[in-house]
NUPA-574449 format. One record per residue: x negated, y negated, z negated of N, C-alpha, C in turn. Coordinates in steps of 0.2 Angstrom, whole numbers, always signed. Each point is the difference from the previous one (the first is absolute). Example, Ala and Ser with C-alpha at 12.3 -4.5 7.8 and 13.67 -1.06 7.14 Angstrom:
BEGIN
  neast  nnorth    nup  caeast  canorth   caup  ceast  cnorth    cup
    -66     +28    -39      +4       -6     +0     -4      -6     +0
     +2      -5     +4      -4       -6     -1     +4      -5     -3
This chain:
BEGIN
  neast  nnorth    nup  caeast  canorth   caup  ceast  cnorth    cup
     -4      +6     +0      +4       -6     +0     -4      -6     +0
     +1      -5     +4      -4       -5     +2     +3      -7     -1
     -2      -5     -3      +3       -7     +0     -2      -3     +7
     +5      -3     +3      -2       -3     +7     -1      -7     +0
     -4      -2     +4      -1       -7     +2     +3      -1     +6
     +4      -5     +1      +4       -1     +6     -1      -7     +3
     +2      +0     +6      -1       -7     +4     +7      -3     +0
     +0      -7     -1      +6       -4     +1     -1      -3     +7
     +5      +0     +4      +0       -3     +7     +3      -7     +0
     -3      -5     +3      +2       -7     -1     +4      -2     +6
     +5      +4     +2      +4       -2     +6     +4      -6     -2
     +1      -4     +6      +3       -7     -1     +7      +0     -3
     +3      +5     +0      +7       +1     -2     +0      +2     -8
     -5      +1     -3      -1       +2     -6     +2      -5     -6
     +3      +2     -5      +1       -4     -6     -7      -2     -3
     +0      -6     -2      -6       -2     -4     +0      +2     -7
     +5      +2     -3      +1       +1     -7     +2      +7     -2
     +4      +3     +4      +3       +6     -3     -5      +6     -2
     -5      +1     +4      -5       +5     -2     -4      -2     -6
     -3      -6     +0      -3       -3     -6     +4      +0     -6
     +6      -1     +0      +5       +0     -6     +0      +7     -2
     +1      +5     +4      +0       +7     -2     -6      +3     -3
     -6      -2     +3      -6       +3     -3     -3      -5     -5
     +3      -6     -1      -2       -4     -6     -6      -4     +1
     -1      -2     +6      -6       -5     +2     +3      -6     +3
     -4      -5     +0      +2       -7     +2     +0      +0     +8
     +5      -3     +3      +1       +0     +7     -6      -4     +3
     -2      +2     +6      -6       -3     +3     +2      -6     +5
     +7      +0     +1      +3       -5     +5     +0      +3     +7
     -3      +5     +1      +0       +4     +7     +6      +5     -1
     +3      +2     +6      +5       +5     +0     -3      +7     -1
     +3      +4     -4      -2       +6     -2     +6      +5     +2
     +0      +3     +6      +6       +3     +3     +0      +7     -2
     -5      +4     +0      +1       +8     -1     -7      +2     -4
     +1      +4     -4      -5       +4     -3     +1      +7     +2
     -6      +3     +3      +1       +7     +4     -4      +5     -5
     +4      +5     -1      -2       +6     -4     +0      +6     +4
     -6      +3     +2      +0       +6     +4     -6      +0     +4
     +0      +4     +6      -6       +1     +4     +0      -2     +7
     +4      -5     +1      +1       -3     +6     -7      -3     +2
     -2      +1     +6      -7       -3     +2     +0      -7     +0
     +5      -4     +1      +0       -7     +0     -2      -3     -7
     +2      +3     -5      -2       -2     -7     +1      +5     -5
     -4      +5     +0      +0       +6     -4     -1      -2     -8
     +3      +3     -4      -1       -1     -7     -7      +3     -2
     -3      -2     -5      -7       +2     -2     +0      +3     -7
     -4      +5     -1      -1       +3     -6     -7      +1     -2
     -1      +2     -6      -7       +1     -2     -1      +6     -5
     -3      +5     +3      -1       +6     -4     -7      +1     -3
     -3      -6     -1      -7       +0     -3     -5      -2     +4
     +1      +0     +7      -6       -2     +4     +2      -6     +4
     +4      -5     -3      +2       -6     +4     +6      +1     +3
     +3      -6     +2      +7       +1     +3     +0      +3     +7
     +5      +4     +2      +0       +3     +7     +8      -1     +2
     +1      -1     +6      +7       +0     +3     +3      +6     -1
     +6      +0     -2      +4       +6     -1     +1      +4     +7
     +0      -3     +5      +0       +3     +7     -6      +5     +0
     -6      -3     -2      -6       +4     +1     +0      +6     -5
     +2      -1     -6      +1       +5     -5     +4      +6     +2
     +6      -2     +3      +4       +5     +3     -3      +4     +6
     -3      -4     +4      -3       +3     +6     -6      +5     -2
     -3      -1     -5      -6       +4     -2     +3      +7     -3
     +6      +0     -3      +3       +6     -2     +8      +0     +0
     +3      +0     +6      +7       +0     +1     +4      +4     -5
     -2      +7     +0      +4       +4     -3     +0      -1     -8
     -6      -2     -2      -1       -1     -7     +3      -6     -3
     +1      -5     +5      +3       -6     -3     +8      +0     +2
     +2      +3     +5      +7       +0     +2     +4      +6     -1
     -4      +6     -1      +3       +6     -1     +1      +4     +7
     +0      +6     +0      +0       +4     +7     +7      -1     +3
     +5      +0     -4      +7       -1     +3     +1      -7     +4
     -3      -5     -3      +1       -7     +3     -4      +0     +6
     -6      +3     +0      -5       +0     +6     +3      +4     +5
     +3      +6     -1      +3       +4     +5     +6      -4     +3
     +4      -4     -4      +6       -3     +3     -1      -7     +3
     -5      -4     -3      -1       -6     +3     -7      -2     +3
     -5      +5     -1      -6       -1     +3     -5      -2     -6
     -6      -1     +1      -5       -2     -5     +0      -7     -2
     +6      -3     -1      +0       -7     -2     +6      -2     -4
     -1      -5     -4      +6       -2     -4     +5      -3     +4
     +6      +3     +0      +5       -2     +5     +5      -6     -1
     -2      -3     -6      +4       -5     -2     -4      -6     -2
     +3      -6     +0      -3       -6     -3     +5      -4     -4
     -3      -1     -6      +4       -3     -6     -2      -8     +0
     +5      -4     -1      -1       -7     +0     +4      -4     -5
     -3      -5     -3      +4       -5     -3     +1      -6     +5
     +6      -1     +2      +1       -5     +5     +4      -6     -3
     -3      -6     +1      +3       -6     -2     +1      -5     +5
     +6      -1     +2      +2       -4     +6     +2      -7     -3
     -3      -5     +2      +2       -7     -1     +3      -4     +5
     -1      +3     +6      +3       -2     +6     +2      +6     +5
     +5      -1     +5      +2       +6     +3     -6      +4     +4
     +0      +6     +0      -4       +4     +4     +3      +0     +7
     -4      +3     +5      +3       +0     +7     +5      +5     +0
     +5      -1     +5      +6       +4     +1     -3      +6     +4
     +1      +6     -2      -4       +6     +3     +4      +6     +0
     -3      +5     +4      +2       +7     +0     -6      +5     +0
     +1      +6     -2      -5       +5     +0     +2      +6     +5
     -5      +3     +4      +2       +5     +4     +1      +7     -4
     +3      +5     +3      +0       +6     -3     -6      +4     +2
     -1      +6     -2      -6       +3     +1     -2      +1     +7
     +5      +3     +4      -1       +1     +7     -1      -6     +4
     +3      -6     -2      -1       -6     +3     -7      -3     -1
     -2      +1     -6      -7       -2     -2     -5      +4     +3
     +1      +6     +1      -5       +5     +3     -1      -2     +8
     +6      -1     +3      +0       -1     +7     -2      -7     +1
     +1      -5     -4      -2       -7     +1     -7      -1     -1
     -3      +4     -5      -7       -1     -2     -4      +4     +6
     +2      +5     +2      -3       +4     +6     +0      -4     +6
     +5      -4     +2      +1       -4     +6     -5      -6     -1
     +0      -3     -5      -5       -6     -1     -7      +2     +0
     -2      +6     -3      -6       +3     +0     -2      +1     +8
     +4      +3     +3      -1       +2     +7     -1      -6     +5
     +3      -5     -2      +0       -7     +4     -6      -4     -3
     -3      +2     -5      -6       -3     -2     +1      -7     -4
     +6      +0     -3      +2       -6     -4     -4      +0     -6
     -5      -5     -1      -4       +0     -7     +5      +0     -6
     -3      +4     -5      +4       +2     -6     +2      -7     -4
     -5      -5     +1      +1       -6     -3     +3      -6     +4
     +2      +2     +6      +3       -5     +5     +7      -3     -3
     +1      -6     +1      +6       -3     -2     +6      +3     +3
     +0      +2     +6      +6       +3     +3     +1      +8     -1
     -5      +2     -4      +1       +8     -2     +6      +1     -4
     +4      +5     +1      +6       +1     -4     -1      +6     -5
     -4      +5     +2      -1       +6     -4     -7      +1     -2
     -1      -1     -6      -7       +0     -3     -2      +7     -2
     +5      +5     +0      -1       +7     -2     +5      +4     +3
     +0      +6     -1      +5       +5     +2     +5      +2     -5
     +1      -4     -5      +4       +2     -6     +6      -4     +0
     +6      +2     -3      +6       -4     -2     -1      -4     -6
     +4      -4     -2      -1       -5     -5     +7      -1     -4
     +3      +6     -2      +6       -1     -5     -3      -4     -6
     +5      -3     -4      -3       -4     -6     +6      -1     -5
     -2      -1     -6      +5       -1     -5     -2      -6     -4
     +4      -4     -2      -1       -6     -4     +4      +0     -6
     -3      +0     -6      +3       +0     -6     -1      -7     -4
     +5      -3     -2      +0       -7     -2     -3      +0     -7
     -4      -5     -2      -2       -1     -7     +3      -6     -2
     +1      -5     +4      +4       -6     -1     +6      +0     +5
     +5      -5     -1      +5       +0     +6     -4      -1     +6
     +2      +4     +5      -3       +1     +7     +4      -1     +5
     -1      -5     +5      +4       -1     +5     -3      +3     +7
     +4      +3     +4      -2       +2     +6     +6      +1     +5
     -2      +1     +6      +5       +2     +6     -1      +7     +2
     +5      +3     +1      -1       +8     +2     +6      +2     +4
     -1      +2     +6      +5       +3     +4     +5      -5     +3
     +4      +2     +5      +4       -4     +4     +7      -1     -4
     +3      -6     +0      +7       -1     -2     +4      +3     +5
     +6      +2     -1      +5       +1     +5     +0      -6     +5
     +1      +2     +6      +0       -6     +5     +5      -5     -1
     +6      +2     -2      +5       -5     -2     -1      -4     -5
     -4      +2     -6      -2       -4     -5     -6      -4     +2
     -4      +2     +4      -5       -4     +3     +2      -6     +4
     +6      +2     +4      +3       -5     +4     +3      -6     -4
     +3      +2     -6      +3       -5     -4     -5      -4     -3
     -6      +3     -2      -5       -4     -4     -3      -5     +5
     -1      +2     +6      -3       -5     +5     +5      -5     +2
     +6      +2     +1      +5       -5     +2     +1      -5     -5
     +0      +2     -7      +1       -5     -5     -5      -6     +0
     -6      +1     +3      -5       -5     +0     +2      -6     +5
     +5      +1     +4      +2       -5     +4     -5      -3     +5
     -4      +5     +3      -5       -2     +5     +2      +2     +6
     +1      -4     +5      +3       +2     +7     -4      +5     +3
     -7      -1     +0      -4       +5     +4     +0      +7     -3
     +3      +1     -6      +0       +7     -2     +7      +3     +2
     +4      -3     +3      +7       +2     +3     -1      +6     +4
     -5      +0     +5      -1       +6     +4     -1      +7     -4
     -4      -1     -5      -2       +6     -4     +6      +2     -4
     +4      -5     -3      +6       +2     -3     +5      +4     +4
     +1      -2     +7      +4       +3     +4     -3      +7     +2
     -6      +1     +1      -3       +7     +1     +1      +4     -6
     +0      -2     -6      +1       +4     -6     +7      +2     +0
     +4      -3     +2      +8       +1     +0     +2      +4     +6
     -4      +1     +5      +3       +2     +6     -3      +7     +2
     -4      +3     -4      -3       +7     +2     +0      +5     -6
     -1      +6     +2      -1       +5     -5     -5      -2     -5
     +0      +2     -6      -5       -3     -5     -7      +1     +2
     -3      +6     +2      -7       +0     +1     -2      -4     +6
     +5      +0     +5      -2       -3     +6     +0      -8     -1
     +5      -2     -4      +0       -7     -2     -6      -2     -4
     -3      +3     -5      -6       -1     -3     -6      +0     +4
     +0      +5     +5      -6       +0     +4     +0      -6     +5
     +6      -2     +3      +0       -5     +4     -2      -7     -3
     +3      -1     -6      -1       -6     -3     -8      -1     -3
     -2      +5     -3      -7       +0     -2     -5      -1     +6
     +1      +3     +6      -4       -1     +6     +1      -7     +2
     +6      -2     +1      +1       -7     +2     -3      -5     -4
     +0      +1     -7      -3       -5     -4     -8      +0     +1
     -3      +6     +0      -7       +0     +0     -3      -2     +7
     +4      +0     +5      -2       -1     +7     +2      -7     +3
     +4      -4     -5      +2       -6     +3     -5      -5     +1
     +1      -5     +4      -5       -6     +1     -2      -2     -7
     -6      -1     -1      -3       -2     -7     +2      -7     -1
     +0      -4     +4      +2       -7     -1     +7      -1     -2
     +5      +3     +4      +7       +0     -2     +1      +4     -7
     -3      +5     -1      +0       +4     -6     -2      -4     -6
     -5      -4     +1      -3       -4     -5     +6      -5     -3
     +3      -3     +5      +6       -5     -2     +5      +4     -3
     +2      +6     +2      +5       +4     -3     -2      +1     -7
     -6      +2     -1      -2       +2     -7     +0      -6     -5
     -2      -6     +3      +0       -6     -4     +7      -1     -2
     +5      +0     +4      +6       -2     -1     +3      +5     -5
     -1      +7     +1      +3       +5     -4     -3      +0     -7
     -7      -2     -1      -3       +0     -7     +3      -6     -3
     +1      -6     +3      +3       -6     -3     +7      +2     -3
     +4      +3     +4      +7       +2     -2     +0      +5     -6
     -5      +5     +0      -1       +5     -5     -1      -4     -7
     -5      -5     +1      -2       -3     -6     +6      -4     -3
     +4      -3     +5      +6       -4     -2     +6      +4     -3
     +1      +6     +3      +5       +4     -2     -1      +4     -7
     -7      +2     -1      -1       +5     -5     +4      +6     -1
     +1      +3     -6      +4       +6     +0     -4      +5     +3
     +4      +4     +5      -3       +6     +3     -5      -2     +5
     -1      -7     +2      -5       -2     +4     -7      -2     -3
     +1      +0     -7      -6       -2     -4     -7      +4     +1
     +1      +7     +1      -6       +4     +1     -3      -2     +7
     +3      -2     +4      -2       -2     +7     -3      -7     +1
     +2      -4     -5      -1       -7     +1     -7      -2     +0
     -4      +3     -4      -7       -1     -1     -5      +3     +5
     +3      +4     +4      -5       +4     +5     -3      -5     +5
     +4      -5     +2      -3       -5     +5     -6      -4     -2
     +0      -1     -7      -6       -4     -2     -7      +3     +1
     +0      +7     +0      -6       +3     +1     -1      +1     +7
     +5      +1     +4      +0       +2     +7     +5      -4     +4
     -2      -7     +1      +5       -4     +4     +0      +2     +7
     +6      +1     +3      +2       +2     +6     -1      +7     +2
     -1      +4     -5      -1       +7     +1     +6      +4     +1
     +1      +4     +5      +7       +3     +1     +1      +5     -5
     -5      +2     -4      +1       +5     -6     +5      -3     -5
     +1      -7     +0      +5       -3     -5     +7      +2     +2
     +1      +0     +7      +7       +2     +2     +1      +8     -1
     -6      +4     +2      +1       +7     -1     +1      +2     -7
     -3      -4     -5      +1       +2     -7     +7      +0     -2
     +4      -5     +4      +7       +0     -2     +4      +6     +2
     -3      +4     +4      +4       +6     +2     -1      +5     -6
     -4      -1     -5      -2       +5     -5     +4      -1     -6
     +0      +5     -4      +3       +0     -7     -5      -4     -5
     +3      -4     -4      -4       -3     -5     +1      +5     -6
     -6      +2     -3      +0       +4     -6     -3      -3     -6
     +2      +0     -6      -3       -2     -6     -1      +6     -5
     -6      +2     -1      -1       +5     -5     -1      -3     -7
     +3      +4     -4      -2       -2     -7     -5      +4     -3
     -4      -2     -5      -5       +4     -3     +1      +7     -1
     -4      +5     +3      +2       +7     -1     +3      +3     +6
     +4      -4     +4      +3       +2     +6     -5      +1     +6
     +1      +4     +5      -4       +1     +5     +3      +0     +7
     -3      +0     +5      +2       +0     +7     -4      +4     +4
     +2      +6     +4      -4       +4     +4     +1      -3     +8
     -5      +0     +3      +0       -3     +7     -3      +6     +5
     +4      +3     +3      -2       +5     +5     -2      -3     +7
     -2      +4     +5      -2       -2     +6     +6      -4     +4
     -2      -5     +3      +5       -3     +5     +4      -5     -4
     +0      -1     -6      +4       -5     -4     -3      -6     +0
     +3      -6     +3      -3       -6     -1     +1      -3     -7
     -6      -3     -2      +0       -3     -7     -5      -5     -1
     +1      -4     -5      -5       -5     -3     +1      -1     -7
     -6      -1     -3      +0       -2     -8     +0      -7     +0
     +4      -3     -4      +0       -7     -1     -3      -3     -6
     +1      +3     -6      -2       -3     -6     +0      +5     -6
     -5      +0     -4      +1       +4     -6     -7      +5     +0
     +0      +3     -6      -6       +5     -2     +3      +7     +0
     -3      +4     +3      +2       +7     +0     -6      +5     +0
     +2      +6     -1      -5       +6     +1     +2      +3     +7
     -5      +0     +5      +2       +3     +6     -4      +6     +1
     +3      +6     +3      -3       +6     +1     +1      +2     +8
     -5      +2     +3      +1       +1     +8     -4      +5     +2
     +1      +3     +6      -4       +5     +3     -6      -4     +2
     -6      +3     +1      -6       -3     +1     -1      -2     +7
     +3      -6     +2      +0       -2     +7     +0      -8     +1
     -2      -2     +5      +0       -8     +2     +5      -1     +5
     +4      +4     +3      +4       -1     +6     +6      -4     -2
     +0      -6     +3      +5       -5     -1     +2      -3     +7
     +6      +0     +2      +3       -4     +6     +4      -6     -3
     -2      -6     +2      +3       -6     -2     +5      -2     +4
     +6      -3     -3      +5       -3     +3     +0      -8     +0
     -4      -2     -5      +0       -8     +0     -2      -2     -7
     +0      -6     -2      -2       -3     -6     -8      +1     -1
     -3      -1     +6      -7       +2     +0     -4      -4     +5
     -6      -2     +0      -4       -2     +5     -3      +6     +4
     +1      +6     -2      -4       +6     +3     +4      +2     +6
     -3      +5     +3      +3       +3     +6     +7      +3     -1
     +4      -2     +5      +7       +3     +0     +1      +4     +7
     +0      +6     +0      +1       +4     +6     +7      +2     +1
     +4      -4     +3      +7       +1     +0     +2      +7     +3
     -3      +2     +6      +2       +6     +3     -1      +6     -5
     -6      +0     -3      -2       +6     -4     +4      -1     -7
     +2      -5     -2      +4       -1     -6     +7      +3     +1
     +3      -1     +6      +6       +2     +2     +1      +8     +0
     -6      +3     +1      +0       +7     +1     +0      +3     -8
     -2      -4     -4      -1       +3     -7     +6      -2     -5
     +3      -6     +1      +6       -2     -4     +6      +4     +1
     +3      +2     -6      +6       +4     +0     +6      -5     -1
     +4      +0     +5      +5       -6     +0     +7      +3     -3
     -1      +2     -6      +6       +2     -4     +2      -4     -6
     +5      -3     +0      +2       -4     -6     +2      +4     -6
     -1      -3     -6      +1       +4     -6     -2      -4     -6
     +3      +2     -6      -3       -3     -6     -6      +3     -2
     -5      -4     -3      -6       +3     -2     +1      +4     -6
     -3      +6     -1      +1       +5     -5     -5      -2     -6
     +2      -3     -5      -4       -1     -6     -1      +6     -4
     -6      +1     -3      -2       +6     -4     -1      -2     -7
     +3      +4     -4      -2       -1     -7     -3      +6     -3
     -5      +0     -5      -3       +6     -2     +4      +5     -3
     -1      +6     +1      +4       +6     -2     -4      +4     -4
     +3      +3     -6      -4       +5     -4     -1      -3     -7
     -1      +5     -4      -2       -2     -7     -8      +0     -1
     -3      -4     -4      -7       +0     -1     -3      -3     +6
     -2      +4     +5      -2       -2     +7     +5      -2     +4
     +1      -6     +2      +6       -3     +4     -3      +0     +8
     +3      +4     +4      -2       +0     +7     +4      -4     +5
     -3      -3     +4      +3       -4     +6     +0      +5     +6
     +6      +3     +1      +0       +6     +5     +0      -3     +7
     -4      +3     +4      +0       -2     +7     -1      +6     +5
     +1      +0     +6      -1       +6     +4     -7      +1     +3
     -5      -3     -3      -7       +0     +2     -4      +4     -5
     -4      +4     +3      -5       +4     -4     -7      -3     -1
     -2      -5     +4      -6       -3     +0     -1      -4     -7
     +6      -2     -3      +0       -3     -6     +6      +1     -4
     -1      -1     -7      +5       +1     -5     -1      -5     -5
     +5      -5     -2      -1       -5     -5     +4      +2     -6
     -3      +0     -6      +4       +0     -6     -2      -5     -5
     +4      -1     -5      -1       -4     -5     +1      +3     -7
     -5      -2     -4      +0       +3     -7     +0      -6     -5
     +6      +0     -4      +0       -6     -5     -1      +4     -7
     -6      -2     -3      -2       +3     -6     +2      -5     -6
     +4      +3     -4      +3       -3     -6     -5      +0     -6
     +1      -5     -4      -5       +1     -6     +2      +6     -4
     -5      +4     -2      +1       +6     -5     +1      +6     +4
     +1      -1     +7      +1       +6     +4     -5      +5     +0
     +1      +6     +2      -5       +5     +1     -3      -1     +6
     -7      +3     +1      -3       -1     +6     +3      +3     +6
     +0      -2     +6      +3       +2     +6     -5      +4     +4
     +0      +7     +0      -4       +3     +5     +2      -1     +7
     -5      +0     +5      +1       -1     +7     -1      +6     +4
     +3      +2     +5      -1       +5     +4     -8      +0     +3
     -3      +5     +1      -7       +0     +2     -1      +3     +7
     +5      +1     +4      -1       +4     +6     -2      -4     +6
     +1      -7     -1      -1       -5     +6     -4      -6     -2
     -3      -3     +4      -3       -6     -2     +5      -6     -2
     -2      -4     -4      +4       -5     -2     -3      -7     -2
     +3      -5     +1      -2       -7     -2     +5      -2     -5
     -3      -3     -6      +5       -2     -6     -2      -8     +0
     +6      -4     +0      -1       -7     +0     +4      -2     -6
     -3      -4     -4      +4       -3     -6     +3      -7     +2
     +6      -1     -2      +3       -7     +2     +2      -3     -6
     +0      +3     -6      +2       -3     -6     -3      +4     -6
     -1      -4     -6      -2       +3     -6     -7      +2     +0
     -2      +5     -4      -7       +2     -1     +0      +7     -1
     +2      +4     +5      +0       +7     +0     -7      +3     +0
     -1      +7     -1      -7       +3     +1     +1      +6     +4
     -5      +1     +4      +0       +6     +4     -6      +4     -2
     +1      +7     -1      -5       +4     -3     +0      +7     +4
     -6      +3     +0      -1       +7     +2     -6      +3     -3
     +0      +7     +0      -6       +3     -3     -6      -2     +3
     +0      -1     +6      -6       -1     +4     -3      -7     -1
     +5      -5     -1      -2       -7     +1     +1      -4     -7
     +3      +3     -5      +1       -4     -6     +6      -4     +1
     +0      -6     -4      +6       -4     +0     -2      -7     +3
     +5      -2     +5      -1       -7     +3     +6      -4     -2
     -2      -6     -3      +6       -5     -2     +1      -4     +6
     +7      -1     +2      +2       -4     +6     +4      -6     -3
     -1      -5     +4      +4       -6     +0     +3      -2     +7
     +5      -4     +0      +3       -1     +6     -4      -2     +6
     +1      +4     +5      -4       -1     +6     -6      +5     +1
     -1      +3     -5      -6       +5     +0     +3      +7     +2
     -4      +4     +3      +2       +6     +3     -6      +5     +0
     +2      +7     +0      -5       +5     +0     +2      +5     +5
     -5      +4     +3      +1       +5     +4     -1      +7     -3
     +4      +4     +0      +0       +7     -3     +0      +5     +5
     -6      +3     +1      -1       +6     +5     +5      +5     -1
     +2      +4     +5      +4       +6     +0     -4      +5     -5
     +4      +3     -4      -3       +5     -5     -2      -2     -6
     +0      -7     -1      -2       -3     -7     +6      -1     -4
     +0      +3     -6      +6       -1     -4     -1      -7     -4
     +5      -4     +1      +1       -7     -3     +6      -1     -3
     +0      -4     -5      +6       -2     -3     +0      -8     -2
     +6      -2     -1      +1       -7     -2     +2      -1     -7
     -2      -5     -3      +3       -1     -7     +0      -8     -1
     +2      -2     -6      +0       -7     -2     +7      -3     +2
     +0      -6     +2      +6       -4     +1     -1      -4     +7
     +4      +0     +4      +0       -3     +7     +3      +3     +5
     -1      -3     +6      +3       +3     +6     -5      +2     +5
     +0      +6     +3      -5       +2     +5     +4      +3     +6
     -2      -2     +6      +2       +3     +6     -5      +5     +2
     +3      +6     +2      -4       +6     +3     +1      +1     +7
     -5      -1     +4      +0       +2     +7     -4      +6     +2
     +4      +5     +3      -3       +6     +2     +3      +3     +6
     -1      +6     +2      +3       +3     +6     +4      +6     -2
     +4      +2     +5      +4       +6     +0     -3      +6     +4
     -1      +5     -3      -3       +6     +3     +4      +6     -1
């Protein structure tokens, strides 16, 4: 069992205060968007087993079965298949979707064959993996997820009173649901940028004036003036998670995080296709292959079970659970058949094992527990446990 040293990514949309407040340090004034815990090559966690710090990715590569266990290696290969994060949004993230596994493999192979550099701005597929993800709120957390029913989207757009939105309103009311959503999203993203910029400015001003159901969309224009993603966002459901609630995002579901602090767990992938709210590349034809144009209410998750509370998802690459340790409670033994990362988000719990002794944890601190090592939690606090299903 190893205490992890983790990298904080300073993306522009990050909150300047949320992560510092959690971990008990003074803000630097710079955005602190994500703390990564895992073995992703972009920012692997580091650990020290007596010979200086080493990236977790290298530790696993040196002995995959010893660190991950034979069952996980057999099922997922010789790598940690998930990435755990603290995510602190102070401004909206890009509106985006993720491919399924077959789409990711095909897209990656195609771009490799065409010689598109892996770091090229127009590159869509950075790897051949899918990227399902789960976000669990630590504070009230606002996001957008999945399409509204077309008639509800039409009503929302019409209520803005912007003449240039009328063709989209008519399309939403005139077609079967999936066709209507596809036509409108395509039309928004391919519209003349000068004309769309005027529409976005008028729509944002109306949203700020009207408030209520328009409030989540009103601020989008400040970071992305003229961006068609502002209109595309109004096709999506607004979601507010309360602390402890979570939301699972599968392939093809358009989404964006707007504001709040949460624990995010995802498959170990960088594949993102953007719809808007970004200065980065938007590949509309490729995006339209991936988006699932099905309206529906987002399915919120609440932890289930006694003791270890599990957020159930249909994904084997990751499994997130929460353990709330009450004062005077008995130690909680943890299963030892799979690799796991433990993240403290409140209190002062302790993680211990026969091999490693006892490690005291404070909010924001995490440990890696290799497969086969018997560990337990004690003390008082809240710990999130990320592992796999084998």
